[in-house]
Each structure stands twice: as C-alpha cells, then as structure tokens.
C-alpha positions in Angstrom: 39.7 16.3 65.8 39.1 13.8 68.5 40.0 10.1 69.0 37.0 7.7 69.1 36.8 6.1 72.4 34.0 4.2 74.1 34.3 4.4 77.9 33.4 1.2 79.8 31.0 3.1 82.0 29.0 4.5 79.1 26.8 1.4 78.7 26.0 1.5 82.4 24.9 5.2 82.1 22.8 4.3 79.1 21.1 1.4 80.9 20.3 3.6 83.9 18.8 6.3 81.7 17.2 3.9 79.2 13.6 4.8 79.8 13.3 7.7 77.4 10.4 9.0 75.5 9.6 10.1 72.0 12.4 11.7 72.1 12.3 10.3 75.6 10.1 13.1 76.8 8.4 12.8 80.2 5.8 11.3 80.4 6.5 8.7 77.8 4.0 8.2 75.0 2.5 4.7 74.8 4.3 3.1 71.9 1.1 1.7 70.5 -0.2 5.3 70.1 2.8 6.6 68.3 2.6 7.9 64.7 5.4 5.6 63.6 7.0 5.8 60.2 5.1 3.7 57.8 7.9 1.4 56.7 10.2 0.9 59.7 8.9 -2.5 60.8 11.9 -4.7 60.9 13.4 -3.2 57.7 17.2 -3.4 57.7 19.4 -1.7 55.1 22.0 -4.0 53.5 24.9 -1.5 53.7 25.8 1.6 55.7 25.1 4.9 53.8 28.7 6.0 53.9 31.9 4.2 54.8 32.4 4.0 58.6 35.8 5.3 59.8 38.0 2.6 61.2 37.8 2.3 65.0 40.5 4.5 66.6 40.7 6.9 63.7 40.2 10.6 64.4 36.6 11.7 64.0 35.9 14.7 61.8 34.4 17.9 63.3 30.9 18.4 61.8 29.8 21.9 61.2 26.1 23.1 60.8 24.5 26.4 60.3 22.0 25.7 63.1 22.4 23.2 66.0 19.3 22.7 68.1 18.9 20.8 71.3 16.1 20.2 73.8 16.3 21.1 77.5 13.7 19.6 79.8 12.3 21.8 82.6 13.9 20.8 85.9 17.1 19.6 84.1 18.4 23.0 83.0 21.9 22.1 84.4 22.4 19.9 81.3 22.8 23.1 79.3 26.5 23.9 80.2 28.5 26.8 79.0 30.1 27.0 75.6 28.2 24.3 73.9 28.0 24.8 70.1 24.3 25.4 70.0 22.2 28.0 68.2 18.8 27.2 69.5 17.2 25.5 72.6 13.7 23.9 72.6 12.6 24.4 76.2 10.4 21.4 77.0 7.7 21.9 77.8 4.3 23.3 78.3 1.4 20.9 78.1 -2.4 21.0 77.9 -4.5 20.0 80.9 -7.8 18.1 80.9 -9.7 21.4 80.3 -7.6 22.4 77.3 -5.6 25.0 79.2 -1.9 25.6 78.7 0.0 24.5 81.8 3.6 23.8 83.1 5.1 26.6 81.0 8.9 26.6 81.8 10.5 29.7 83.3 12.5 31.3 80.5 14.6 33.1 83.0 16.3 29.8 84.0 18.0 29.8 80.6 18.9 33.5 80.5 22.6 32.8 80.4 22.2 31.1 77.0 23.2 33.4 74.2 21.2 31.8 71.4 17.5 31.5 70.8 15.2 29.8 73.2 11.9 28.4 72.0 8.9 27.4 74.1 7.9 23.8 73.2 4.2 23.0 73.7 3.4 19.3 73.7 0.2 17.3 73.6 0.5 13.5 73.8 -3.1 12.4 74.2 -5.2 11.6 71.2 -8.5 12.5 72.9 -7.1 15.7 74.4 -5.6 16.8 71.1 -9.0 16.3 69.4 -10.6 18.4 72.1 -8.0 21.2 72.0 -8.1 21.4 68.2 -11.9 21.6 67.8 -12.6 24.5 65.4 -14.6 27.4 66.9 -14.5 26.0 70.5 -13.8 28.3 73.4 -11.1 26.0 74.5 -9.2 26.2 71.2 -9.4 30.0 71.3 -8.2 30.2 74.8 -5.3 27.8 74.1 -4.1 29.8 71.1 -4.3 33.0 73.2 -2.3 31.4 76.0 0.3 30.1 73.5 0.7 33.6 72.0 0.9 35.3 75.4 3.5 32.9 76.8 5.7 33.0 73.7 6.2 36.7 74.2 8.9 35.8 76.7 10.7 33.5 74.2 12.3 33.8 70.8 9.8 31.4 69.3 7.2 28.6 69.7 7.4 25.0 68.7 4.4 22.7 68.5 4.9 19.0 69.4 1.5 17.3 69.0 2.4 13.7 68.3 -1.1 12.1 68.4 -3.3 14.2 66.1 -6.3 12.0 65.2 -6.7 11.1 61.6 -9.9 13.1 61.1 -8.5 16.2 62.7 -5.9 16.9 60.0 -7.7 20.0 58.7 -8.3 21.3 62.2 -4.6 20.9 62.9 -3.6 22.9 59.8 -6.0 25.7 60.7 -4.7 25.7 64.2 -1.1 26.1 62.9 -2.3 28.9 60.5 -3.8 30.9 63.4 -0.7 30.6 65.4 1.4 31.6 62.5 -0.6 34.8 62.1 -0.6 35.6 65.8 3.1 35.1 66.3 4.1 37.8 63.8 7.9 37.9 63.6 8.4 35.3 66.3 10.0 32.1 65.0 7.4 29.3 64.6 8.6 25.7 64.4 7.1 22.2 64.6 8.4 18.7 65.4 7.0 16.0 63.1 7.4 12.2 62.9 9.8 10.8 60.4 8.6 9.9 56.9 10.3 8.3 53.9 7.5 9.0 51.5 4.2 10.8 51.3 1.4 8.9 53.0 -2.2 9.2 51.9 -4.3 11.5 54.2 -1.3 12.1 56.5 -2.1 14.6 59.3 1.6 15.4 59.3 1.9 16.1 55.6 5.2 17.9 55.2 4.2 19.8 52.1 1.0 21.2 53.6 2.7 22.2 56.9 5.9 23.7 55.3 4.3 27.0 54.3 2.9 27.6 57.8 6.2 27.4 59.8 9.8 28.6 59.8 11.4 25.3 60.6 10.3 21.6 60.7 12.3 19.3 63.0 12.0 15.8 61.7 12.2 13.3 64.5 14.4 10.8 62.8 14.5 8.5 65.8 12.5 5.6 67.3 12.9 3.6 64.1 12.7 0.8 66.7 10.9 1.4 70.0 10.2 -0.3 73.3 7.6 -2.7 72.0 9.1 -3.3 68.6 11.7 -5.9 67.6 15.2 -4.9 68.9 17.1 -2.6 66.6 18.9 0.8 66.3 17.0 3.9 67.4 18.0 5.4 64.1 20.0 3.3 61.6 22.1 5.1 59.0 20.2 3.7 56.0 16.8 4.6 57.4 18.0 8.1 58.4 19.3 8.6 54.8 15.9 7.7 53.4 14.2 10.1 55.9 16.6 12.9 55.1 16.4 12.5 51.3 12.6 12.7 51.4 12.6 15.6 53.9 15.1 17.6 51.9 13.0 17.1 48.8 9.7 18.2 50.4 10.7 20.6 53.2 13.9 22.1 51.7 17.3 22.8 53.1 16.3 26.2 54.6 13.5 24.9 56.8 14.6 21.4 57.6 16.2 20.4 61.0 17.1 16.7 61.2 16.5 15.3 64.7 19.3 13.1 66.2 18.9 10.9 69.3 21.2 10.9 72.2 19.5 8.0 73.9 19.5 4.2 73.7 17.0 1.4 74.4 17.2 -2.1 75.9 15.1 -5.1 75.0 14.7 -8.3 77.1 13.6 -11.7 75.8 11.4 -12.2 78.8 9.0 -9.9 80.7 7.0 -11.8 83.4 4.8 -8.8 84.3 1.2 -9.7 83.5 -2.1 -10.7 85.0 -2.6 -14.4 85.7 -5.6 -16.8 85.9 -5.4 -19.3 88.6 -4.5 -22.0 86.1 -1.8 -19.7 84.9 -0.4 -19.4 88.4 -0.3 -23.1 88.6 1.6 -23.3 85.3 4.1 -20.8 86.6 4.6 -22.8 89.8 5.1 -26.1 87.9 7.2 -24.7 85.1 9.6 -22.9 87.4 9.6 -25.6 90.1 8.5 -23.2 92.9 9.1 -24.9 96.1 7.9 -22.4 98.7 4.6 -20.6 98.8 4.3 -18.1 101.7 1.3 -16.2 102.9 1.3 -12.4 103.7 -1.8 -11.7 105.8 -3.5 -14.7 104.3 -2.5 -13.9 100.6 -0.3 -16.6 98.9 2.9 -15.4 97.3 6.1 -16.8 96.0 9.3 -15.9 94.2 11.3 -17.4 91.3 14.1 -16.4 89.1 14.4 -16.6 85.3 17.3 -15.8 83.1 16.9 -12.8 80.8 18.9 -12.0 77.7 19.0 -8.2 77.1 20.0 -6.4 73.9 21.0 -2.8 73.9 21.3 -0.2 71.1 22.7 3.2 71.9 24.6 6.2 70.5 28.2 7.2 71.0 30.5 9.7 69.4 31.3 7.3 66.6 27.7 6.7 65.6 26.7 10.3 66.0 29.7 11.5 63.9 28.9 9.0 61.2 25.3 10.2 61.1 26.1 13.9 61.1 28.7 13.5 58.4 26.1 11.6 56.3 23.6 14.4 56.7 26.3 17.0 55.7 27.1 15.0 52.6 23.6 15.2 51.3 23.0 18.9 52.1 21.4 19.0 55.5 22.1 22.4 57.1 20.6 22.1 60.5 20.3 19.3 63.2 18.6 19.0 66.5 19.3 16.7 69.5 16.8 15.0 71.8 18.0 15.8 74.5 20.7 17.4 76.6 21.8 15.3 79.5 21.6 12.0 77.6 24.7 12.4 75.5 28.3 11.3 75.6 30.4 14.4 76.4 32.6 13.5 73.4 30.0 14.7 71.0 30.7 18.3 71.8 34.3 17.9 70.6 33.2 16.9 67.1 30.6 19.7 66.6 30.8 23.4 65.6 28.5 26.1 64.4 29.3 27.4 60.9 
C-alpha cells in the first residue's frame, strides 16, 4: 500500500513533456487525421464509475496477469530494473516513402529485460498506408517479408497503423492474415483506437480483427486531444464504456486496455497564424503596439497577451482508480503509453499476478 501524494514538481514535469503523441509517439500524428472514437466530442459522464478513495488514503495495489508498456528507441533508460512488467512494445519500426521497413530498433538494447519484447511497426500516414497495403503489389510483399524477418529477433510483432483509409479495410485484414500465417508461433498483436460501440464499415472492426491476432491493445486515451476542447486524456466514465464494449467483443483473454501516462495542456489563445496586411494593422491597433522596428528592411514588432492554460494529467491517484475500475469489470491485462512519462509512484501500486 502507498500513500497518495502529488509532488509539487509533477505538474512542471508534465508541462515540460506535454507534447506527446497518440500515445505521444514521435512524430505526433496530426489530430485532424486521427481515427478518433465516434462519440467523444465533449461528452462528459455525470458520475465517476467507482467511488474515488479520499485524498490521503492508502491506494490499493492492482494486480494483472499481463502488464505491458511501450519503450521508445533511444529512450531505453526508461526501462529500469524490477518493474512489474510482462511485455514491452519496442517502438518502433516505420515505413519509408518506398514502402520499406526502416528504423527497426536494436533488440539487444533490451536484452536485460526478462519478459517478452515485441517489435512495434507503425505507419502514421494515410497515403503511405494505402500504398503499403495495396494487394498484390511488390511493395506489400517486400514489407511483409521484412516484418517477418525482423520479428525473428523478437518475441512478437505488433502492428500500429492508425490511419488506414476507409476503402482499404479489406486490404488491411488480408495484410494481417498474411502476417499471422507467416509469424507461426510468434505472438501477434495490434494496437487499435478506442470504440464504445460497433461502427458501420469500421476498418478497425474488433470482431473481424480478433481472430487474426493474439492480443488487441485498445488505446483508451486521447478522449480529448490537442485541438479538441480541454478535457481528460481518458475520463473514468469513457474508459468504462470502452472497456465494457471491448470485453464483450474482444474477450478477456485477448484484450489489453491501454492506459496513458501523459497529460495535455490547452491555452485560450494561440497567436500563431498567417496574416493579411489588414490583419497586421488590426493586431497593431488592438494590442496598442507602439514600436515597429526593421530588420534588414523588414518590419517587425512584439506584443504580449495573457494566456489562460488548462492542464489535465495522470498521477498515482487517477491511475489507481482507473486500474481498479478495470479490475472490477474483469480486465486481465493493461498496457501503458509510455515508459518515461509516468509518476514513479505508479510502480508501488502495481504487481503481476
């Protein structure tokens, strides 16, 4: 048991590390290209899913059969000894402009980890995903061959294609089926966006994908994102609805519920934009700009505006409450995005069953 504390410097750390991707992955996916859940736009749940423990009360130790976490190549030091983890998703290989697999992380850098290490292959471009998935193409055949070859050094492969075009749903399923066949006894997993119900013509249809993989990690985060209205990365009520649907369709044995370690900040003013000349004049007048300088003949000026910033983030208290909620409804496995973004307290309230 551990006392709930919120160190004063935690907020500063979060603000310094706030630019995180889908899952905070580098490079960040443009939010207007994300496959966002269909019903998360400003929806707020009236009540928490389970009673919150009073501040200062001991937090329970949450136990799960599998605890996954992502490690980003170049940040392997975030995986310290004796963390209660069963699996690592090593992020990650990507696809270049020619459809070739690139940036495969060196599995030997995580050789000290005693659990399973999975190669994560990501593609975060809609056009490039369409190109790579094209049935019968030489590029698709070469990509599959490369993925199978590189996975030989790992315990498994995870596919993280977050921008599959709508009309490529069938190609995506056949791509997964070919990988499943080629991987043999290697573990095959996939990261999918959060859903609270079945969507018509969904390229990430849980029911269709379930039979092709060993695990599905549901990315139950980015309920609110950088260009949305401010709100929790993953509110308890929304997570409960995502987990209920996922358990019903995917099943307890194959489901991994993704949990965020990161936070986000929103400001009520962002002056970054292109300006017409008339717009520049309005800025000068509205902000009472007194001095206009010239740099090598080009006019320039400075002005200050007040900005109100709202921050949502995760601490041991919120993480504990979410994990206990998942346990109460039958979730057996969880996965964190990503190591290096968390409060150290979380490791005192976690254990492998």
